[in-house]
C-alpha positions in Angstrom: -16.7 -3.2 -3.7 -13.5 -3.7 -2.6 -10.5 -3.6 -4.6 -7.0 -5.6 -4.3 -4.0 -3.3 -5.2 -0.8 -3.9 -5.0 0.7 -0.6 -7.4 -0.3 3.4 -6.9 0.9 6.0 -8.4 0.2 9.7 -7.1 0.6 13.7 -9.0 -0.5 16.9 -7.4 -1.9 20.4 -9.4 -0.1 23.3 -10.0 -1.2 24.9 -6.8 -0.7 22.2 -4.8 -4.5 21.6 -4.3 -5.6 18.8 -5.5 -4.3 15.7 -5.6 -5.0 12.4 -7.4 -4.3 8.9 -6.6 -4.0 6.0 -9.0 -4.8 2.5 -8.1 -3.2 -0.5 -10.3 -3.3 -4.1 -10.2 0.4 -6.0 -11.3 -0.3 -8.7 -12.8 1.6 -11.7 -14.7 1.3 -12.2 -18.2 1.1 -16.0 -18.7 1.4 -17.8 -22.1 -0.4 -20.5 -23.3 2.7 -22.9 -22.5 1.6 -21.6 -19.0 5.1 -19.4 -18.5 5.3 -15.7 -17.0 7.4 -13.1 -19.2 6.2 -10.4 -18.2 3.6 -8.2 -16.2 0.6 -6.2 -16.8 -0.7 -3.2 -14.6 -4.6 -2.9 -14.7 -6.0 0.4 -13.0 -8.4 -0.5 -10.7 -9.7 3.1 -9.5 -8.5 6.8 -9.2 -9.6 9.6 -6.8 -9.1 13.5 -6.7 -8.1 14.6 -3.2 -8.7 18.2 -1.4 -5.7 19.1 0.2 -7.1 18.9 3.8 -8.6 15.5 3.4 -5.0 14.7 1.8 -4.0 16.0 4.9 -6.5 13.7 7.0 -6.1 10.4 4.5 -1.5 10.9 5.8 -2.4 10.9 9.5 -4.5 7.9 9.0 -2.0 6.3 7.3 0.0 7.1 9.6 -1.6 5.8 13.0 -2.8 2.6 11.9 1.2 2.2 10.6 2.6 3.2 13.8 0.1 0.6 15.9 0.9 -2.2 13.5 3.9 -1.8 13.5 4.3 -1.7 18.4 1.9 -4.9 17.7 5.3 -6.2 15.6 8.4 -5.2 18.2 6.3 -6.9 21.2 5.6 -10.1 19.4 9.4 -10.3 18.6 11.2 -11.9 21.6 12.9 -9.2 23.4 16.9 -9.0 24.8 17.1 -12.0 27.3 14.1 -14.4 26.1 14.9 -17.6 24.3 14.0 -18.2 20.9 14.0 -22.1 21.7 11.0 -23.7 23.0 11.6 -25.7 26.5 
């Protein structure tokens, strides 16, 4: 099952061997009159991971982010490129 999250928090144990990540959703609170006046934080799930898997997760996320940033850079106009279509 896939869950959407737009917030998280992290913590570790005292000996730095286990890490916990709490995934959450920040949701608008809509009043009866239709006005949004606050945000509610709803927990989605929590995971506890050992240090070795956390290290692998961090590396995998960094690699994905670097790839995406490189793709984004490639799509930007380079020096001397025209921003207007002719």
